[in-house]
C-alpha positions as CSV (number, residue, x, y, z in Angstrom):
1,M,26.3,-2.0,-3.7
2,D,26.9,0.5,-6.4
3,L,23.7,1.5,-8.3
4,T,25.2,0.6,-11.6
5,D,25.3,-3.0,-10.4
6,L,21.5,-3.1,-10.2
7,P,19.5,-4.8,-13.0
8,P,17.7,-2.4,-15.4
9,I,14.1,-1.9,-14.1
10,L,11.3,-0.2,-16.0
11,G,13.7,0.4,-19.0
12,R,16.6,2.1,-17.3
13,S,19.2,1.7,-14.6
14,Y,19.1,3.8,-11.5
15,V,22.1,6.2,-11.8
16,P,22.2,9.2,-9.5
17,P,22.4,12.6,-11.2
18,A,25.4,14.9,-10.6
19,N,23.2,17.3,-8.5
20,A,20.4,15.8,-6.5
21,G,17.3,18.1,-6.2
22,G,16.5,19.9,-3.0
23,R,13.5,19.2,-0.7
24,G,11.2,21.4,-2.7
25,E,11.8,19.4,-5.9
26,L,11.3,16.2,-4.0
27,V,8.0,17.4,-2.6
28,A,6.9,18.6,-6.1
29,H,7.6,15.2,-7.5
30,A,5.7,13.5,-4.7
31,R,2.7,15.8,-5.2
32,D,2.6,14.9,-8.9
33,S,2.9,11.2,-8.0
34,I,0.0,11.2,-5.7
35,A,-2.1,13.2,-8.2
36,R,-1.5,10.5,-10.8
37,G,-1.6,7.5,-8.5
38,S,-4.4,8.0,-6.0
39,K,-7.1,10.6,-6.4
40,S,-8.7,9.4,-3.1
41,F,-5.5,9.9,-1.0
42,A,-4.7,13.2,-2.8
43,M,-8.2,14.4,-1.8
44,A,-7.9,13.4,1.8
45,S,-4.3,14.8,2.1
46,K,-5.7,18.3,1.4
47,L,-7.0,18.3,5.0
48,F,-3.5,18.1,6.5
49,D,-1.6,21.2,7.5
50,R,1.1,22.0,4.9
51,Q,4.0,20.3,6.7
52,T,2.1,17.1,7.3
53,R,0.7,17.1,3.8
54,E,4.1,17.4,2.2
55,R,5.5,14.6,4.4
56,A,2.5,12.4,3.6
57,W,3.2,13.0,-0.1
58,L,6.9,12.0,0.3
59,L,5.9,8.8,2.0
60,Y,3.2,8.0,-0.5
61,A,5.6,8.5,-3.5
62,W,8.0,5.9,-2.1
63,C,5.2,3.4,-1.5
64,R,3.8,4.0,-5.0
65,K,7.3,3.7,-6.6
66,C,8.0,0.4,-4.8
67,D,4.7,-0.9,-5.9
68,D,5.3,0.1,-9.5
69,I,8.8,-1.5,-9.5
70,A,7.5,-4.7,-8.0
71,D,4.6,-5.0,-10.4
72,G,5.9,-3.4,-13.6
73,Q,3.3,-0.6,-13.4
74,D,3.3,3.2,-13.9
75,H,1.5,4.9,-11.0
76,G,-0.8,1.9,-10.6
77,G,-3.0,0.8,-13.4
78,T,-3.2,-2.6,-15.0
79,L,-0.9,-5.2,-13.4
80,Q,1.9,-6.4,-15.7
81,G,3.2,-9.9,-15.5
82,V,6.9,-9.8,-14.4
83,T,9.4,-12.6,-14.7
84,D,12.2,-11.0,-12.7
85,G,10.5,-10.5,-9.4
86,Q,13.5,-11.2,-7.3
87,A,15.6,-8.7,-9.2
88,R,13.0,-6.0,-8.7
89,L,12.8,-6.9,-5.0
90,S,16.6,-6.5,-4.8
91,T,16.3,-3.0,-6.4
92,I,13.7,-1.9,-3.9
93,R,15.8,-3.2,-1.0
94,V,19.0,-1.6,-2.1
95,L,17.5,1.8,-3.0
96,T,15.5,1.9,0.3
97,D,18.6,1.1,2.4
98,M,20.5,3.8,0.6
99,A,17.7,6.3,1.3
100,L,17.6,5.3,4.9
101,R,21.4,5.9,5.2
102,G,20.9,9.4,3.6
103,E,22.7,8.5,0.4
104,P,21.4,9.9,-2.9
105,T,19.7,7.3,-5.0
106,G,19.0,9.2,-8.2
107,D,15.3,8.5,-7.8
108,P,13.2,11.3,-6.2
109,A,10.7,8.9,-4.7
110,F,13.5,7.1,-2.7
111,D,15.4,10.3,-1.9
112,G,12.2,12.0,-0.6
113,F,11.4,8.9,1.5
114,G,14.8,9.2,3.1
115,V,14.0,12.8,3.9
116,V,10.7,12.1,5.6
117,M,12.0,9.1,7.5
118,R,14.7,11.3,9.1
119,E,12.5,14.3,9.7
120,C,9.9,12.3,11.5
121,A,12.2,9.7,13.1
122,I,9.9,6.9,11.7
123,P,11.2,3.5,12.9
124,E,12.9,1.8,9.9
125,R,11.3,-1.6,10.8
126,Y,8.1,-0.5,9.2
127,A,9.8,0.1,5.9
128,H,11.5,-3.3,6.0
129,D,8.1,-4.9,7.0
130,L,6.4,-3.3,4.0
131,I,9.1,-4.7,1.7
132,E,8.4,-8.1,3.0
133,G,5.0,-7.8,1.5
134,F,6.6,-7.4,-1.9
135,A,8.8,-10.4,-1.1
136,L,5.6,-12.5,-0.7
137,D,4.4,-11.4,-4.1
138,A,7.8,-12.0,-5.7
139,R,7.6,-15.7,-4.7
140,D,4.0,-16.1,-5.9
141,W,2.7,-16.6,-2.4
142,R,-1.0,-17.3,-1.7
143,P,-2.7,-17.0,1.7
144,R,-3.9,-20.3,3.1
145,S,-5.9,-18.9,6.0
146,E,-7.6,-15.7,7.0
147,A,-4.7,-15.0,9.3
148,D,-2.3,-15.3,6.4
149,M,-4.4,-12.8,4.4
150,L,-4.4,-10.3,7.4
151,L,-0.6,-10.7,7.8
152,Y,-0.2,-9.8,4.1
153,C,-2.5,-6.8,4.7
154,Y,-0.2,-5.7,7.6
155,H,2.9,-5.9,5.4
156,V,1.6,-3.9,2.5
157,A,-0.8,-1.5,4.3
158,G,-0.8,-1.8,8.1
159,T,2.9,-0.7,8.0
160,V,1.9,2.4,6.1
161,G,-0.7,3.2,8.7
162,C,1.9,3.0,11.4
163,M,4.4,5.2,9.5
164,M,1.6,7.7,8.8
165,A,0.7,7.9,12.5
166,V,4.3,8.6,13.5
167,L,4.5,11.2,10.6
168,M,1.5,12.9,12.2
169,G,3.1,13.1,15.6
170,V,2.2,9.9,17.3
171,D,5.0,8.6,19.7
172,P,6.6,5.5,18.2
173,G,6.1,3.9,21.7
174,D,2.3,4.5,21.7
175,R,1.3,1.0,20.9
176,A,-2.4,1.5,21.4
177,T,-2.6,4.4,18.8
178,L,-0.3,2.6,16.4
179,D,-2.5,-0.5,16.6
180,R,-5.5,1.6,15.6
181,A,-3.4,3.1,12.7
182,C,-2.5,-0.4,11.6
183,D,-6.2,-1.3,11.7
184,L,-6.9,1.5,9.2
185,G,-4.3,0.1,6.9
186,L,-5.9,-3.4,7.1
187,A,-9.3,-1.9,6.3
188,F,-7.8,-0.1,3.2
189,Q,-6.1,-3.3,2.0
190,L,-9.2,-5.5,2.5
191,A,-11.2,-3.0,0.4
192,N,-8.5,-3.1,-2.3
193,I,-8.4,-6.9,-2.4
194,A,-12.2,-7.1,-2.7
195,R,-12.3,-4.5,-5.5
196,D,-9.3,-5.9,-7.4
197,I,-10.2,-9.7,-7.4
198,S,-10.7,-9.7,-11.2
199,E,-7.6,-7.7,-11.9
200,D,-5.5,-9.8,-9.6
201,E,-6.8,-13.0,-11.2
202,A,-5.8,-11.7,-14.6
203,A,-2.3,-11.2,-13.3
204,D,-2.3,-14.8,-11.8
205,R,-2.7,-13.6,-8.2
206,C,-5.3,-14.3,-5.6
207,Y,-5.4,-12.9,-2.1
208,L,-8.5,-14.7,-1.0
209,P,-7.6,-17.4,1.6
210,Q,-7.6,-20.9,0.1
211,E,-9.6,-22.0,3.1
212,W,-12.4,-19.5,2.2
213,L,-12.4,-20.8,-1.4
214,A,-12.6,-24.4,-0.2
215,E,-15.4,-23.5,2.1
216,M,-17.3,-22.2,-1.0
217,D,-16.3,-25.3,-2.9
218,I,-14.4,-23.2,-5.5
219,P,-11.4,-25.0,-6.9
220,P,-8.1,-23.0,-7.2
221,G,-8.1,-20.7,-10.2
222,E,-11.9,-21.0,-10.7
223,H,-13.1,-18.1,-8.6
224,M,-13.8,-15.7,-11.5
225,K,-15.8,-18.3,-13.5
226,P,-19.4,-17.3,-14.1
227,W,-20.8,-20.2,-12.1
228,A,-18.7,-19.1,-9.1
229,R,-19.8,-15.5,-9.0
230,P,-22.6,-16.0,-6.4
231,R,-20.2,-17.7,-4.1
232,L,-17.5,-15.1,-4.7
233,A,-20.0,-12.4,-3.9
234,I,-20.5,-14.0,-0.5
235,L,-16.8,-13.9,0.2
236,A,-16.6,-10.3,-1.0
237,R,-19.3,-9.3,1.5
238,R,-17.4,-11.1,4.2
239,M,-14.3,-9.1,3.3
240,A,-16.3,-5.9,3.3
241,D,-17.6,-6.7,6.7
242,M,-14.1,-7.3,8.0
243,A,-12.9,-4.0,6.4
244,A,-15.8,-2.2,8.2
245,A,-14.9,-3.7,11.5
246,Y,-11.2,-2.6,11.2
247,E,-12.3,0.9,9.9
248,D,-14.5,1.3,13.0
249,S,-11.6,0.2,15.3
250,A,-9.3,2.7,13.6
251,R,-11.6,5.6,14.2
252,H,-11.1,5.1,18.0
253,G,-7.4,6.1,17.5
254,T,-8.0,9.5,15.9
255,G,-8.4,11.2,19.2
256,A,-4.6,11.0,19.7
257,L,-4.0,13.0,16.5
258,P,-4.0,16.7,15.8
259,S,-7.4,17.9,14.7
260,R,-6.6,18.4,11.1
261,A,-4.8,15.1,10.9
262,A,-7.8,13.4,12.4
263,W,-10.1,14.9,9.8
264,A,-7.8,13.7,7.0
265,V,-7.7,10.2,8.5
266,L,-11.5,10.1,8.9
267,A,-11.9,11.3,5.3
268,A,-9.6,8.6,4.0
269,A,-11.4,6.0,6.1
270,G,-14.7,7.0,4.6
271,I,-13.4,7.0,1.1
272,Y,-11.8,3.6,1.3
273,G,-14.7,2.3,3.3
274,D,-17.1,3.3,0.5
275,I,-15.0,1.1,-1.9
276,A,-15.6,-2.0,0.2
277,R,-19.3,-1.1,0.7
278,E,-19.8,-0.6,-3.0
279,V,-18.2,-4.0,-3.8
280,A,-20.7,-5.6,-1.3
281,R,-23.6,-3.7,-2.8
282,R,-22.9,-4.7,-6.4
283,G,-22.7,-8.4,-5.4
284,E,-22.1,-10.6,-8.4
285,Q,-21.6,-7.6,-10.7
286,A,-18.9,-6.0,-8.6
287,W,-16.1,-6.9,-11.1
288,D,-17.9,-6.2,-14.4
289,H,-16.5,-2.7,-14.7
């Protein structure tokens, strides 16, 4: 598909420039993206050696850009209601496939992604699995069970853990270490879900399993009502406990990583673990600010 056939997203069409930037320009763009989009990951990435740090930035910039396209955001921030979710998903798929083939996309986040995927020989299936998470959101999916919620967490975060592990030198066939990397992604996403319950509700989204809400006798769409806050706090603590268990499991995989990479992973685990722990500590007031 020619890029000019894509629908305008975020106010413009993706048209490749006459001269695509080199790797240095792509890394600089990715560095700026992470500085704007994730202070916690930017902090943890400083512990990597230079090559691994730059590659982590390139991968992050693609993840951030896909997320922004899907949700109508600019480096995160408040979720925007979108009415053209399938068109946005198509844009993500087309640009990602072009990047994987080594074709210039005109977007440094996608071009940089193609570079790091080739440099590290990261299996493409993880990129496709991540995009399936955006596909779930595009069709207003809701998790029915805890297993559904965890599958979503795999798609949007566990995949990133696996890609990061390969980026850091883990053999793509080392299933045990990749499972632990996936666990860390699950822990991160569970923390995010617990933190963002109010923001997600404002965007007409809910990642709490319907079975959990039914267990607490909370009707659909009522979980942010004042009367439901004590029951919601119970579910948030449950999610924080799950995140802690996956975080602990992930720590057992760091022995397979180079020392500096292991430090960075442990730092990120601590930072995101603190998010879940803070949600649990605040209880009913967790979403007031």
